[in-house]
FIROMAR-968962 format. One record per residue (C-alpha): x, y, z; residue in one letter; residue number from 1. Coordinates in nm, 3 decimals. Last residue first. Layout:
N
PT       px       py       pz  rest   nr
PT        X        Y        Z     A  NUM
...
end
This chain:
278
PT       px       py       pz  rest   nr
PT   -2.071   -2.423    0.466     X  278
PT   -2.066   -2.499    0.839     X  277
PT   -1.950   -2.195    0.958     X  276
PT   -1.872   -1.886    0.656     X  275
PT   -1.511   -1.798    0.708     X  274
PT   -1.423   -2.021    0.422     X  273
PT   -1.721   -1.911    0.199     X  272
PT   -1.581   -1.509    0.182     X  271
PT   -1.217   -1.656    0.062     X  270
PT   -1.392   -1.870   -0.191     X  269
PT   -1.301   -1.706   -0.528     X  268
PT   -0.978   -1.513   -0.418     X  267
PT   -0.812   -1.850   -0.322     X  266
PT   -0.857   -2.029   -0.634     X  265
PT   -1.031   -2.349   -0.602     X  264
PT   -0.906   -2.667   -0.613     X  263
PT   -1.161   -2.946   -0.501     X  262
PT   -1.310   -2.842   -0.737     X  261
PT   -1.581   -2.728   -0.986     X  260
PT   -1.755   -3.070   -0.999     X  259
PT   -1.654   -3.278   -0.721     X  258
PT   -1.678   -2.965   -0.530     X  257
PT   -2.019   -2.834   -0.606     X  256
PT   -2.053   -2.473   -0.596     X  255
PT   -2.299   -2.184   -0.557     X  254
PT   -2.225   -2.248   -0.137     X  253
PT   -1.979   -2.551   -0.119     X  252
PT   -2.230   -2.871   -0.218     X  251
PT   -2.055   -3.196   -0.126     X  250
PT   -2.385   -3.399   -0.061     X  249
PT   -2.528   -3.295   -0.350     X  248
PT   -2.642   -3.601   -0.530     X  247
PT   -2.581   -3.511   -0.855     X  246
PT   -2.267   -3.377   -0.909     X  245
PT   -2.056   -3.628   -1.066     X  244
PT   -1.841   -3.782   -0.782     X  243
PT   -2.144   -3.920   -0.625     X  242
PT   -2.045   -3.927   -0.233     X  241
PT   -1.817   -3.639   -0.170     X  240
PT   -1.841   -3.548    0.132     X  239
PT   -1.611   -3.258    0.174     X  238
PT   -1.240   -3.169    0.099     X  237
PT   -1.106   -2.860   -0.036     X  236
PT   -0.772   -2.817   -0.239     X  235
PT   -0.682   -2.438   -0.190     X  234
PT   -0.525   -2.230   -0.492     X  233
PT   -0.318   -1.900   -0.473     X  232
PT   -0.273   -1.670   -0.740     X  231
PT   -0.567   -1.490   -0.777     X  230
PT   -0.507   -1.413   -0.352     X  229
PT   -0.165   -1.181   -0.501     X  228
PT    0.203   -1.296   -0.294     X  227
PT    0.274   -0.987   -0.182     X  226
PT    0.415   -1.145    0.182     X  225
PT    0.057   -1.050    0.387     X  224
PT   -0.109   -1.255    0.101     X  223
PT    0.127   -1.583    0.164     X  222
PT    0.016   -1.541    0.531     X  221
PT   -0.322   -1.505    0.412     X  220
PT   -0.337   -1.839    0.234     X  219
PT   -0.159   -2.001    0.504     X  218
PT   -0.410   -1.875    0.714     X  217
PT   -0.656   -2.001    0.551     X  216
PT   -0.544   -2.315    0.465     X  215
PT   -0.472   -2.443    0.843     X  214
PT   -0.783   -2.401    0.880     X  213
PT   -0.921   -2.573    0.631     X  212
PT   -0.707   -2.854    0.712     X  211
PT   -0.433   -2.976    0.480     X  210
PT   -0.369   -2.860    0.086     X  209
PT   -0.214   -2.555   -0.055     X  208
PT   -0.078   -2.463   -0.418     X  207
PT    0.063   -2.114   -0.441     X  206
PT    0.208   -1.940   -0.757     X  205
PT    0.478   -1.703   -0.795     X  204
PT    0.622   -1.427   -0.974     X  203
PT    0.538   -1.096   -0.746     X  202
PT    0.575   -1.279   -0.457     X  201
PT    0.968   -1.404   -0.524     X  200
PT    0.997   -1.736   -0.331     X  199
PT    1.288   -1.712   -0.027     X  198
PT    1.094   -1.901    0.179     X  197
PT    1.193   -1.802    0.560     X  196
PT    0.847   -1.605    0.526     X  195
PT    0.613   -1.862    0.487     X  194
PT    0.842   -2.057    0.835     X  193
PT    0.551   -1.880    1.071     X  192
PT    0.275   -2.025    0.848     X  191
PT    0.346   -2.398    0.939     X  190
PT    0.298   -2.337    1.322     X  189
PT    0.532   -2.436    1.537     X  188
PT    0.859   -2.646    1.607     X  187
PT    1.160   -2.626    1.372     X  186
PT    1.379   -2.922    1.333     X  185
PT    1.595   -3.096    1.563     X  184
PT    1.404   -3.338    1.676     X  183
PT    1.582   -3.617    1.926     X  182
PT    1.402   -3.437    2.232     X  181
PT    1.040   -3.541    2.105     X  180
PT    0.852   -3.253    1.899     X  179
PT    0.523   -3.105    1.928     X  178
PT    0.331   -2.892    1.627     X  177
PT    0.609   -2.976    1.409     X  176
PT    0.778   -2.781    1.087     X  175
PT    0.927   -2.893    0.756     X  174
PT    1.103   -2.602    0.511     X  173
PT    1.230   -2.732    0.206     X  172
PT    1.360   -2.598   -0.101     X  171
PT    1.361   -2.844   -0.303     X  170
PT    1.684   -2.887   -0.534     X  169
PT    1.700   -3.245   -0.603     X  168
PT    1.863   -3.287   -0.311     X  167
PT    1.531   -3.152   -0.127     X  166
PT    1.366   -3.357   -0.304     X  165
PT    1.505   -3.636   -0.230     X  164
PT    1.503   -3.583    0.194     X  163
PT    1.100   -3.545    0.109     X  162
PT    1.104   -3.903   -0.071     X  161
PT    1.277   -4.024    0.279     X  160
PT    1.038   -3.851    0.495     X  159
PT    0.714   -3.916    0.250     X  158
PT    0.463   -3.808    0.551     X  157
PT    0.564   -3.679    0.874     X  156
PT    0.394   -3.827    1.134     X  155
PT    0.670   -3.976    1.350     X  154
PT    0.854   -3.604    1.349     X  153
PT    0.490   -3.483    1.552     X  152
PT    0.171   -3.278    1.450     X  151
PT    0.319   -3.228    1.043     X  150
PT    0.371   -2.920    0.887     X  149
PT    0.522   -2.864    0.548     X  148
PT    0.650   -2.529    0.328     X  147
PT    0.814   -2.701    0.015     X  146
PT    0.931   -2.423   -0.228     X  145
PT    0.969   -2.524   -0.612     X  144
PT    1.185   -2.299   -0.848     X  143
PT    1.184   -2.191   -1.160     X  142
PT    0.867   -2.397   -1.342     X  141
PT    0.853   -2.537   -1.647     X  140
PT    1.118   -2.788   -1.544     X  139
PT    1.312   -2.968   -1.845     X  138
PT    1.278   -3.180   -1.659     X  137
PT    1.025   -3.336   -1.431     X  136
PT    1.052   -3.136   -1.104     X  135
PT    0.708   -2.948   -1.162     X  134
PT    0.513   -3.265   -1.246     X  133
PT    0.647   -3.490   -0.940     X  132
PT    0.565   -3.177   -0.727     X  131
PT    0.244   -3.143   -0.858     X  130
PT    0.175   -3.532   -0.818     X  129
PT    0.314   -3.548   -0.447     X  128
PT    0.021   -3.224   -0.363     X  127
PT   -0.262   -3.448   -0.314     X  126
PT   -0.048   -3.666   -0.052     X  125
PT    0.071   -3.342    0.124     X  124
PT   -0.264   -3.262    0.243     X  123
PT   -0.188   -3.572    0.487     X  122
PT   -0.005   -3.360    0.774     X  121
PT   -0.045   -2.977    0.651     X  120
PT    0.104   -2.842    0.317     X  119
PT    0.189   -2.523    0.173     X  118
PT    0.362   -2.554   -0.172     X  117
PT    0.551   -2.253   -0.363     X  116
PT    0.587   -2.265   -0.750     X  115
PT    0.823   -2.004   -0.866     X  114
PT    0.673   -1.874   -1.213     X  113
PT    0.812   -1.946   -1.558     X  112
PT    0.505   -2.215   -1.604     X  111
PT    0.354   -2.233   -1.276     X  110
PT    0.016   -2.088   -1.388     X  109
PT   -0.032   -2.456   -1.655     X  108
PT   -0.002   -2.654   -1.324     X  107
PT   -0.357   -2.557   -1.252     X  106
PT   -0.390   -2.777   -0.961     X  105
PT   -0.683   -3.016   -1.051     X  104
PT   -1.071   -3.000   -1.162     X  103
PT   -1.247   -3.280   -1.055     X  102
PT   -1.281   -3.637   -1.082     X  101
PT   -1.054   -3.939   -1.257     X  100
PT   -1.288   -4.156   -1.234     X   99
PT   -1.395   -4.456   -1.096     X   98
PT   -1.230   -4.773   -0.912     X   97
PT   -1.323   -5.118   -0.733     X   96
PT   -1.099   -5.257   -0.487     X   95
PT   -0.917   -5.608   -0.515     X   94
PT   -0.643   -5.758   -0.330     X   93
PT   -0.335   -5.882   -0.505     X   92
PT   -0.090   -5.715   -0.282     X   91
PT   -0.219   -5.627    0.024     X   90
PT   -0.583   -5.478    0.127     X   89
PT   -0.555   -5.331    0.519     X   88
PT   -0.577   -4.952    0.396     X   87
PT   -0.936   -5.038    0.177     X   86
PT   -1.079   -5.161    0.482     X   85
PT   -0.989   -4.886    0.659     X   84
PT   -1.068   -4.596    0.435     X   83
PT   -1.439   -4.794    0.360     X   82
PT   -1.498   -4.829    0.822     X   81
PT   -1.355   -4.472    0.895     X   80
PT   -0.993   -4.302    0.953     X   79
PT   -0.758   -4.566    0.805     X   78
PT   -0.558   -4.313    0.637     X   77
PT   -0.485   -4.358    0.238     X   76
PT   -0.231   -4.292    0.002     X   75
PT   -0.326   -4.360   -0.361     X   74
PT   -0.096   -4.436   -0.626     X   73
PT   -0.207   -4.568   -0.987     X   72
PT    0.038   -4.746   -1.192     X   71
PT    0.010   -4.801   -1.571     X   70
PT   -0.056   -4.448   -1.629     X   69
PT    0.283   -4.354   -1.475     X   68
PT    0.292   -3.977   -1.581     X   67
PT    0.102   -3.851   -1.338     X   66
PT    0.339   -3.944   -1.069     X   65
PT    0.137   -4.069   -0.781     X   64
PT   -0.045   -3.930   -0.518     X   63
PT   -0.381   -3.916   -0.693     X   62
PT   -0.708   -3.788   -0.404     X   61
PT   -0.946   -4.036   -0.288     X   60
PT   -1.288   -3.991   -0.286     X   59
PT   -1.474   -4.274   -0.080     X   58
PT   -1.691   -4.606   -0.137     X   57
PT   -1.868   -4.863    0.103     X   56
PT   -1.803   -5.176    0.311     X   55
PT   -1.877   -5.487    0.071     X   54
PT   -1.662   -5.431   -0.160     X   53
PT   -1.416   -5.144   -0.060     X   52
PT   -1.486   -4.903   -0.341     X   51
PT   -1.249   -4.612   -0.444     X   50
PT   -1.388   -4.317   -0.580     X   49
PT   -1.099   -4.132   -0.751     X   48
PT   -0.953   -3.763   -0.745     X   47
PT   -0.765   -3.484   -0.887     X   46
PT   -0.490   -3.215   -0.787     X   45
PT   -0.227   -3.335   -1.043     X   44
PT   -0.378   -3.427   -1.349     X   43
PT   -0.547   -3.779   -1.438     X   42
PT   -0.465   -4.036   -1.684     X   41
PT   -0.585   -4.391   -1.670     X   40
PT   -0.478   -4.721   -1.852     X   39
PT   -0.661   -5.018   -1.938     X   38
PT   -0.494   -5.308   -2.186     X   37
PT   -0.704   -5.586   -2.044     X   36
PT   -0.939   -5.477   -1.705     X   35
PT   -0.745   -5.534   -1.405     X   34
PT   -0.665   -5.204   -1.375     X   33
PT   -0.324   -5.212   -1.173     X   32
PT   -0.280   -5.007   -0.837     X   31
PT    0.035   -4.912   -0.599     X   30
PT   -0.130   -4.841   -0.251     X   29
PT    0.013   -4.595   -0.022     X   28
PT   -0.060   -4.694    0.353     X   27
PT   -0.145   -4.448    0.704     X   26
PT   -0.266   -4.574    1.016     X   25
PT    0.080   -4.633    1.201     X   24
PT    0.316   -4.438    0.927     X   23
PT    0.399   -4.434    0.534     X   22
PT    0.306   -4.864    0.494     X   21
PT    0.363   -4.912    0.129     X   20
PT    0.131   -5.148   -0.039     X   19
PT    0.251   -5.293   -0.385     X   18
PT   -0.001   -5.439   -0.675     X   17
PT   -0.289   -5.411   -0.546     X   16
PT   -0.587   -5.500   -0.759     X   15
PT   -0.792   -5.277   -0.995     X   14
PT   -1.158   -5.335   -1.069     X   13
PT   -1.364   -5.064   -1.291     X   12
PT   -1.627   -4.881   -1.123     X   11
PT   -1.952   -4.812   -1.291     X   10
PT   -2.080   -4.432   -1.233     X    9
PT   -1.812   -4.229   -1.414     X    8
PT   -1.957   -4.471   -1.751     X    7
PT   -1.723   -4.547   -2.023     X    6
PT   -1.390   -4.650   -1.819     X    5
PT   -1.046   -4.572   -1.705     X    4
PT   -1.151   -4.173   -1.779     X    3
PT   -0.878   -3.979   -1.976     X    2
PT   -0.736   -3.634   -1.869     X    1
end
């Protein structure tokens, strides 16, 4: 990985090249660093600290192609003052960027194996770089499975791109919690789709991202299907402020999510996931 700046505490200025409205409160921003010849490389699963000038800073996962070092993509939900300010930026708008930070998805573990991607809601955004990397020819993975759940059909993220992935050989299974009459797909929990994915549990790895309760049950469902917990990784979300392990806001037991995460191996953290308020 290559940091954009020399000091991880100091943001560089990035400009919005393009803004895509994904849904009512979600936007994807394509950014370019303003500093001449500045480039940023990241690993799938890492995050950046994005600063809305005069408002605040928030940890946002990279959601673009890791190979495009001159274009940085973040998918942002307007959920608070900072994220709303970031999501409201249009082409030419400026923001601050620090990063990349954290430990990403272990792509090397998927080489020669089936890759199972389980996502809930906006949790697909941090997984998109892993999917793009795994699909890049020559494919290092055997097969790719996307098991995705959303609250309703209109809240399916990257809908058109998911269809493109399916056309390119990704086995896609999608479900929603509640459906309109026009919806002809599955309705129910994302865990119910796992047994229908024809991956080989003896030779597969899984990456999971979404609400924490969804990740716990999804990981257990995969274990029940024979996938070892040591080959399942989860991306945790905590209140990250400094991104350098100094402020302590993202402490998760003995770990700081910004340093030893956000991606953790399931068997290493499973007991902590059932401790309230940790």
